[in-house]
VOBA-1610 file (N, C-alpha, C; in pm, whole numbers, padded with zeros to 5 digits, always signed):
BEGIN
Met-07720-00983+02572Met-07849-00965+02508Met-07834-00879+02382Leu-07898-00924+02275Leu-07890-00848+02151Leu-07962-00715+02165Lys-07902-00612+02109Lys-07966-00481+02114Lys-08087-00479+02020Lys-08189-00406+02061Lys-08313-00399+01985Lys-08297-00307+01864Arg-08377-00336+01761Arg-08369-00260+01636Arg-08499-00183+01610Ile-08485-00068+01548Ile-08599+00013+01504Ile-08599+00014+01351Ile-08712-00032+01293Ile-08715-00055+01149Ile-08836+00014+01085Pro-08814+00117+01006Pro-08924+00172+00925Pro-08959+00077+00811Cys-09086+00079+00771Cys-09131-00007+00662Cys-09192+00076+00551Leu-09148+00051+00430Leu-09205+00115+00311Leu-09300+00015+00245Asp-09430+00035+00264Asp-09530-00044+00193Asp-09551+00025+00058Ile-09528-00048-00050Ile-09527+00013-00183Ile-09647-00033-00266Lys-09712+00065-00328Lys-09819+00037-00423Lys-09808+00137-00537Asn-09801+00086-00659Asn-09788+00173-00778Asn-09670+00269-00766Gly-09560+00220-00705Gly-09439+00300-00698Gly-09436+00404-00589Arg-09541+00411-00507Arg-09548+00509-00399Arg-09556+00438-00265Thr-09508+00505-00160Thr-09525+00454-00025Thr-09668+00480+00019Val-09733+00377+00074Val-09871+00390+00118Val-09886+00335+00259Lys-09998+00367+00322Lys-10028+00314+00454Lys-10178+00300+00469Gly-10218+00189+00533Gly-10360+00166+00557Gly-10387+00136+00703Val-10510+00096+00730Val-10551+00052+00863Val-10616-00085+00849Asn-10565-00183+00927Asn-10614-00321+00917Asn-10608-00374+00774Phe-10503-00332+00701Phe-10474-00377+00565Phe-10572-00320+00462Ile-10655-00220+00500Ile-10744-00155+00403Ile-10734-00004+00421Ala-10816+00073+00350Ala-10816+00219+00358Ala-10677+00276+00330Ile-10620+00234+00218Ile-10484+00271+00182Ile-10476+00418+00140Lys-10375+00491+00192Lys-10354+00629+00148Lys-10205+00654+00122Asp-10178+00756+00044Asp-10041+00787+00004Asp-09959+00839+00122Ala-09833+00795+00128Ala-09747+00838+00238Ala-09614+00896+00189Gly-09597+00912+00058Gly-09477+00980+00011Gly-09392+00901-00086Asp-09284+00965-00126Asp-09189+00907-00221Asp-09095+00812-00149Pro-09087+00686-00190Pro-09006+00588-00117Pro-08856+00620-00115Ile-08806+00680-00221Ile-08663+00711-00225Ile-08629+00821-00125Glu-08710+00925-00121Glu-08686+01033-00026Glu-08702+00985+00118Leu-08802+00901+00142Leu-08821+00847+00277Leu-08702+00760+00317Ala-08654+00678+00226Ala-08540+00591+00257Ala-08417+00674+00295Lys-08392+00779+00219Lys-08277+00866+00250Lys-08293+00930+00388Arg-08416+00971+00421Arg-08439+01032+00552Arg-08413+00931+00665Tyr-08454+00806+00644Tyr-08438+00708+00751Tyr-08292+00674+00776Val-08213+00675+00671Val-08069+00654+00690Val-08011+00769+00772Ala-08046+00892+00736Ala-07996+01009+00808Ala-08042+01009+00953Asp-08161+00955+00978Asp-08218+00954+01113Asp-08165+00842+01202Gly-08090+00750+01143Gly-08032+00643+01224Gly-08116+00518+01238Ala-08208+00495+01143Ala-08284+00369+01143Ala-08186+00253+01131Asp-08219+00141+01194Asp-08127+00027+01194Asp-08135-00056+01067Glu-08253-00065+01011Glu-08275-00139+00888Glu-08392-00074+00815Leu-08416-00120+00693Leu-08530-00071+00615Leu-08598-00191+00550Val-08731-00195+00557Val-08808-00301+00491Val-08890-00239+00379Phe-08889-00304+00264Phe-08961-00260+00144Phe-09056-00373+00105Leu-09187-00348+00114Leu-09285-00452+00079Leu-09376-00404-00034Asp-09366-00472-00146Asp-09455-00444-00259Asp-09587-00514-00228Ile-09681-00441-00169Ile-09795-00505-00103Ile-09899-00564-00197Thr-09895-00527-00326Thr-09995-00583-00417Thr-09934-00677-00521Ala-09805-00707-00510Ala-09739-00792-00610Ala-09803-00930-00616Thr-09828-00992-00500Thr-09887-01126-00500Thr-10030-01123-00551Leu-10108-01027-00501Leu-10248-01017-00545Leu-10258-00995-00696Glu-10164-00917-00749Glu-10167-00885-00892Glu-10087-00986-00975Asn-10037-01089-00905Asn-09964-01198-00971Asn-09848-01147-01056Arg-09765-01062-00995Arg-09650-01009-01066Arg-09530-01004-00972Lys-09416-00970-01027Lys-09293-00964-00949Lys-09277-00826-00882Thr-09184-00821-00788Thr-09155-00697-00718Thr-09102-00591-00814Leu-09124-00464-00779Leu-09079-00352-00861Leu-08927-00338-00852Val-08857-00411-00936Val-08711-00421-00926Val-08642-00287-00947Ser-08687-00209-01042Ser-08621-00081-01070Ser-08629+00012-00949Leu-08740+00008-00878Leu-08754+00092-00759Leu-08666+00041-00646Val-08655-00091-00634Val-08564-00149-00535Val-08421-00101-00561Glu-08381-00102-00686Glu-08246-00056-00722Glu-08224+00089-00681Lys-08323+00173-00709Lys-08309+00316-00677Lys-08299+00339-00527Val-08380+00266-00449Val-08374+00280-00304Val-08239+00229-00252Ala-08197+00113-00302Ala-08073+00052-00253Ala-07952+00143-00275Lys-07953+00218-00384Lys-07840+00308-00413Lys-07830+00422-00312Glu-07940+00451-00244Glu-07944+00566-00154Glu-07921+00530-00006Ile-07910+00400+00024Ile-07901+00361+00165Ile-07779+00275+00192Asn-07739+00272+00318Asn-07623+00191+00359Asn-07656+00111+00485Ile-07785+00080+00502Ile-07829-00002+00615Ile-07893-00129+00558Pro-07903-00235+00638Pro-07964-00359+00588Pro-08101-00335+00526Phe-08125-00398+00412Phe-08242-00369+00329Phe-08313-00499+00297Thr-08436-00513+00350Thr-08518-00632+00325Thr-08626-00599+00225Val-08644-00688+00127Val-08742-00664+00020Val-08837-00782+00011Gly-08967-00752-00001Gly-09067-00858-00015Gly-09177-00820-00111Gly-09248-00923-00159Gly-09360-00901-00251Gly-09343-00977-00380Gly-09422-01080-00401Gly-09419-01152-00528Gly-09300-01242-00550Ile-09228-01279-00444Ile-09109-01364-00457Ile-09151-01510-00440Ser-09131-01589-00544Ser-09176-01729-00537Ser-09071-01829-00584Thr-08955-01779-00629Thr-08850-01870-00678Thr-08712-01819-00637Ile-08613-01906-00650Ile-08473-01868-00628Ile-08435-01756-00724Glu-08484-01767-00847Glu-08451-01667-00949Glu-08503-01529-00910Asp-08626-01525-00856Asp-08681-01398-00809Asp-08589-01336-00704Ala-08542-01419-00612Ala-08455-01371-00505Ala-08323-01319-00561Leu-08269-01389-00659Leu-08142-01348-00721Leu-08154-01211-00786Val-08266-01189-00853Val-08289-01059-00918Val-08284-00947-00814Leu-08347-00972-00697Leu-08352-00869-00594Leu-08217-00850-00525Ile-08141-00957-00509Ile-08005-00944-00455Ile-07923-00855-00548Asn-07932-00883-00676Asn-07857-00804-00774Asn-07904-00660-00777Ala-08029-00637-00735Ala-08083-00500-00730Ala-08044-00428-00602Gly-07989-00502-00504Gly-07942-00438-00383Gly-08003-00484-00252Ala-08091-00585-00257Ala-08151-00636-00133Ala-08049-00715-00052Asp-08050-00696+00079Asp-07966-00775+00169Asp-08039-00899+00220Lys-08171-00887+00231Lys-08256-00997+00275Lys-08384-00993+00194Ile-08449-01109+00184Ile-08579-01110+00116Ile-08685-01162+00212Ser-08806-01113+00192Ser-08919-01151+00277Ser-09021-01226+00193Ile-09058-01344+00240Ile-09160-01423+00169Ile-09275-01451+00264Asn-09395-01457+00208Asn-09514-01477+00289Asn-09605-01580+00221Ser-09687-01534+00127Ser-09780-01625+00059Ser-09708-01741-00008Ser-09593-01713-00071Ser-09521-01819-00142Ser-09465-01923-00046Ala-09433-01882+00078Ala-09383-01977+00178Ala-09494-02071+00223Val-09614-02016+00239Val-09728-02101+00278Val-09762-02198+00165Lys-09760-02148+00044Lys-09793-02231-00073Lys-09688-02338-00098Asn-09561-02301-00074Asn-09450-02393-00100Asn-09346-02380+00011Pro-09368-02447+00126Pro-09276-02434+00238Pro-09131-02472+00203Gly-09114-02557+00103Gly-08980-02596+00062Gly-08898-02479+00009Leu-08965-02372-00031Leu-08893-02253-00078Leu-08806-02195+00033Ile-08853-02202+00157Ile-08775-02150+00271Ile-08641-02223+00278Thr-08647-02355+00271Thr-08525-02436+00280Thr-08435-02413+00158Ala-08496-02403+00042Ala-08418-02380-00080Ala-08343-02248-00074Leu-08409-02144-00027Leu-08345-02014-00014Leu-08234-02018+00091Lys-08260-02086+00201Lys-08159-02097+00307Lys-08034-02169+00255Glu-08056-02277+00181Glu-07942-02354+00131Glu-07863-02277+00026Arg-07930-02193-00049Arg-07862-02116-00154Arg-07793-01991-00098Phe-07859-01921-00006Phe-07809-01791+00037Phe-07773-01782+00186Gly-07817-01879+00266Gly-07795-01872+00410Gly-07922-01826+00481Ser-07944-01876+00602Ser-08068-01845+00673Ser-08082-01697+00705Gln-07967-01627+00723Gln-07974-01485+00757Gln-08036-01402+00646Phe-08048-01461+00528Phe-08105-01393+00412Phe-08257-01407+00405Val-08310-01506+00480Val-08450-01545+00463Val-08537-01493+00577Val-08625-01398+00545Val-08723-01347+00640Val-08860-01402+00600Val-08925-01472+00691Val-09062-01517+00663Val-09158-01421+00730Ala-09239-01355+00648Ala-09340-01263+00700Ala-09466-01342+00733Ile-09517-01320+00852Ile-09641-01386+00894Ile-09744-01277+00924Asp-09846-01271+00840Asp-09959-01181+00867Asp-10061-01262+00946Thr-10088-01219+01068Thr-10174-01297+01156Thr-10294-01215+01201Lys-10406-01284+01219Lys-10529-01216+01261Lys-10599-01300+01367Tyr-10645-01231+01470Tyr-10721-01299+01575Tyr-10864-01314+01528Thr-10902-01437+01502Thr-11035-01464+01449Thr-11084-01597+01503Asp-11209-01605+01541Asp-11266-01727+01600Asp-11186-01775+01720Asn-11147-01677+01803Asn-11079-01705+01931Asn-10940-01767+01915Thr-10877-01741+01801Thr-10740-01791+01784Thr-10668-01707+01679Trp-10536-01715+01677Trp-10455-01640+01581Trp-10427-01728+01459Lys-10472-01682+01343Lys-10454-01757+01220Lys-10365-01682+01121Val-10300-01756+01033Val-10212-01700+00930Val-10296-01661+00808Phe-10274-01539+00760Phe-10341-01490+00639Phe-10237-01467+00529Thr-10278-01485+00405Thr-10190-01462+00290Thr-10261-01372+00189Lys-10193-01352+00075Lys-10247-01271-00036Lys-10286-01131+00013Gly-10190-01066+00077Gly-10213-00930+00124Gly-10319-00921+00232Gly-10333-01027+00310Gly-10429-01027+00420Gly-10570-01062+00378Thr-10589-01110+00254Thr-10724-01137+00205Thr-10766-01283+00220His-10672-01372+00248His-10703-01516+00251His-10667-01577+00386Asn-10765-01634+00454Asn-10743-01704+00580Asn-10700-01847+00549Thr-10576-01880+00582Thr-10524-02014+00553Thr-10573-02118+00652Arg-10628-02073+00765Arg-10670-02160+00877Arg-10551-02221+00950Ile-10429-02180+00914Ile-10309-02233+00981Ile-10289-02158+01113Asp-10261-02233+01218Asp-10234-02172+01348Asp-10101-02097+01344Thr-10101-01976+01394Thr-09983-01890+01383Thr-09861-01948+01456Leu-09881-02000+01576Leu-09768-02057+01650Leu-09711-02179+01579Asp-09799-02262+01526Asp-09752-02382+01454Asp-09670-02341+01332Trp-09718-02238+01260Trp-09646-02194+01140Trp-09512-02130+01177Ala-09509-02053+01284Ala-09382-01992+01328Ala-09278-02099+01358Lys-09320-02205+01425Lys-09227-02314+01457Lys-09183-02387+01330Glu-09276-02404+01237Glu-09243-02475+01113Glu-09144-02397+01029Val-09166-02267+01011Val-09075-02190+00926Val-08936-02183+00989Thr-08931-02183+01121Thr-08800-02185+01188Thr-08727-02315+01158Ala-08799-02426+01168Ala-08739-02557+01140Ala-08695-02569+00995Leu-08767-02503+00905Leu-08735-02511+00763Leu-08616-02425+00723Gly-08575-02332+00811Gly-08455-02255+00781Gly-08468-02105+00777Ala-08583-02052+00815Ala-08596-01905+00819Ala-08497-01848+00919Gly-08443-01731+00886Gly-08349-01666+00977Gly-08414-01561+01064Glu-08537-01523+01027Glu-08606-01417+01098Glu-08754-01425+01064Ile-08838-01380+01157Ile-08982-01374+01133Ile-09027-01228+01144Leu-09103-01184+01046Leu-09166-01052+01050Leu-09314-01076+01080Leu-09353-01051+01204Leu-09487-01083+01252Leu-09574-00958+01253Thr-09677-00957+01170Thr-09768-00843+01163Thr-09907-00883+01211Ser-09955-00813+01313Ser-10092-00834+01358Ser-10186-00749+01273Met-10271-00815+01198Met-10367-00744+01114Met-10468-00667+01199Asn-10499-00719+01318Asn-10594-00651+01407Asn-10540-00516+01453Asn-10408-00509+01470Asn-10344-00389+01523Asn-10295-00295+01415Asp-10277-00346+01294Asp-10217-00269+01185Asp-10283-00134+01166Gly-10203-00028+01176Gly-10249+00107+01149Gly-10337+00169+01256Thr-10366+00095+01364Thr-10458+00147+01466Thr-10392+00246+01561Lys-10258+00234+01575Lys-10180+00317+01668Lys-10221+00293+01814Asp-10278+00175+01840Asp-10318+00138+01976Asp-10215+00050+02047Gly-10103+00025+01980Gly-09999-00059+02039Gly-09983-00191+01966Phe-09866-00252+01985Phe-09838-00383+01924Phe-09925-00492+01987Ala-09940-00602+01916Ala-10012-00717+01970Ala-09917-00795+02061Ile-09912-00752+02186Ile-09814-00808+02280Ile-09833-00958+02300Asp-09959-01002+02309Asp-09983-01143+02341Asp-09927-01238+02236Ile-09964-01220+02108Ile-09915-01313+02006Ile-09766-01293+01980Thr-09719-01170+01992Thr-09574-01146+01974Thr-09495-01219+02082Lys-09543-01214+02203Lys-09477-01283+02314Lys-09478-01434+02290Gln-09592-01485+02248Gln-09603-01629+02225Gln-09508-01676+02115Val-09508-01602+02002Val-09422-01642+01890Val-09275-01632+01929Ser-09236-01521+01991Ser-09094-01504+02024Ser-09048-01604+02130Asn-09143-01661+02205Asn-09107-01761+02306Asn-09092-01902+02248Val-09155-01928+02133Val-09150-02065+02079Val-09048-02082+01967Val-08983-01973+01925Val-08879-01985+01822Val-08746-01933+01876Asn-08639-01972+01810Asn-08506-01929+01853Asn-08439-01839+01750Ile-08522-01772+01670Ile-08472-01676+01571Ile-08534-01540+01602Pro-08474-01432+01553Pro-08528-01298+01581Pro-08670-01281+01527Val-08751-01210+01605Val-08887-01177+01564Val-08900-01025+01557Ile-08943-00976+01440Ile-08973-00835+01421Ile-09123-00817+01441Ala-09160-00732+01535Ala-09302-00707+01560Ala-09351-00590+01475Ser-09469-00607+01415Ser-09524-00505+01327Ser-09673-00492+01350Gly-09722-00369+01341Gly-09865-00345+01351Gly-09907-00282+01481Gly-09947-00153+01476Gly-10007-00091+01592Gly-09928+00017+01662Ala-09803+00041+01621Ala-09723+00142+01690Ala-09785+00281+01673Gly-09805+00351+01785Gly-09864+00484+01778Gly-09795+00585+01866Lys-09720+00535+01966Lys-09645+00625+02053Lys-09521+00555+02106Glu-09433+00633+02165Glu-09304+00579+02208Glu-09321+00464+02307Gln-09419+00478+02397Gln-09438+00376+02499Gln-09471+00239+02440His-09532+00238+02324His-09565+00110+02262His-09440+00028+02234Phe-09331+00096+02198Phe-09205+00025+02174Phe-09144-00025+02305Ser-09150+00056+02408Ser-09097+00010+02537Ser-09181-00105+02591Asp-09314-00099+02572Asp-09399-00211+02613Asp-09360-00338+02538Leu-09335-00323+02407Leu-09297-00438+02324Leu-09169-00502+02376Phe-09066-00419+02396Phe-08936-00473+02432Phe-08929-00519+02578Thr-09015-00464+02661Thr-09017-00502+02802Thr-09096-00631+02825Asn-09201-00651+02745Asn-09294-00762+02770Asn-09282-00880+02675Thr-09198-00867+02572Thr-09178-00979+02479Thr-09029-00993+02449Glu-08995-01101+02382Glu-08856-01123+02340Glu-08833-01074+02197Ala-08925-00997+02143Ala-08907-00944+02007Ala-08775-00869+01997Ser-08707-00887+01884Ser-08576-00823+01868Ser-08584-00689+01796Ala-08701-00660+01736Ala-08714-00535+01662Ala-08860-00491+01659Gly-08877-00359+01649Gly-09009-00302+01630Gly-09015-00233+01496Leu-09115-00267+01416Leu-09131-00209+01283Leu-09254-00119+01283Ala-09243-00006+01216Ala-09357+00085+01204Ala-09348+00159+01072Ala-09458+00223+01037Ala-09465+00293+00908Ala-09514+00436+00924Ser-09644+00454+00946Ser-09702+00588+00938Ser-09645+00684+01042Ile-09615+00637+01163Ile-09561+00729+01264Ile-09427+00786+01222Phe-09353+00708+01142Phe-09225+00757+01089Phe-09247+00839+00962His-09329+00787+00870His-09350+00855+00742His-09402+00998+00759Phe-09494+01016+00853Phe-09559+01145+00871Phe-09496+01229+00982Gly-09380+01185+01030Gly-09306+01264+01126Gly-09367+01272+01265Glu-09458+01180+01297Glu-09523+01183+01427Glu-09424+01148+01539Ile-09340+01050+01512Ile-09233+01013+01606Ile-09106+00993+01524Pro-09018+01090+01518Pro-08892+01071+01445Pro-08808+00960+01508Val-08735+00888+01426Val-08653+00777+01476Val-08556+00821+01586Pro-08485+00934+01571Pro-08392+00974+01679Pro-08465+00999+01812Gln-08582+01058+01804Gln-08660+01084+01926Gln-08698+00953+01994Leu-08741+00855+01916Leu-08780+00725+01970Leu-08660+00656+02035Lys-08546+00661+01969Lys-08427+00596+02026Lys-08384+00662+02157Asn-08390+00792+02162Asn-08356+00862+02287Asn-08451+00823+02399Tyr-08578+00813+02368Tyr-08678+00771+02467Tyr-08646+00631+02521Leu-08616+00538+02430Leu-08590+00401+02472Leu-08463+00390+02557Lys-08362+00471+02521Lys-08239+00471+02602Lys-08269+00517+02744Lys-08357+00616+02758Lys-08394+00664+02890Lys-08473+00559+02969Gln-08533+00465+02896Gln-08606+00355+02961Gln-08513+00237+02991Asn-08382+00259+02967Asn-08281+00154+02990Asn-08301+00032+02900Ile-08354+00056+02781Ile-08368-00050+02682Ile-08248-00041+02587Gln-08178-00151+02573Gln-08058-00154+02490Gln-08099-00153+02342Ile-08064-00047+02272Ile-08094-00039+02129Ile-07967-00010+02052Arg-07974-00034+01921Arg-07855-00013+01838Arg-07831+00136+01818
//
């Protein structure tokens, strides 16, 4: 069995790390470079960098900031936000990204997933799925959580897997920032219908939420932001807790 991963996420707006609740009420959470250095020292398994307003503002990811973060870390580094072409991905690889995350552009142009896989390999391609429980079902949202595509989340997860995604970053908008726990139901469903790693995101508030995630779903990683950024649960403390729960982690 693959060991589980703990992944801090840097949501970036105007060059700063930010955090919101249910994708709104955004507040400052610190300097991304300093946070990245801390997470490496703390033993985080990977780092995710999401330029959360790049798509909405119709611009590319903050490449210079990606470069600065990449120079300070030696763990796998995933970058997302405003990536819509092979060229965009190349720029980020050259800036230091190990993987890229696409969301709105994948929904708009599913062929981009296959094109990226063929150029760089599936392990390079992370498809982010922002999902929200609405009208008694889980639907895919794009454009920073502002647009309901009406696409069924399970159908989309299966499609992106078939198209060549190497990993899915699944964020429950209902749970995001609430600290009430991960969305176990949809995470379980998605991780059961695909054969690629699923990173669960949205709702982590205490150590038990991670053990619940790993015990009740096949998710391969738990991603969180504010609990790490504000020192509420340091990464080493969380890993020690999970080891005591007999959960295999990196």
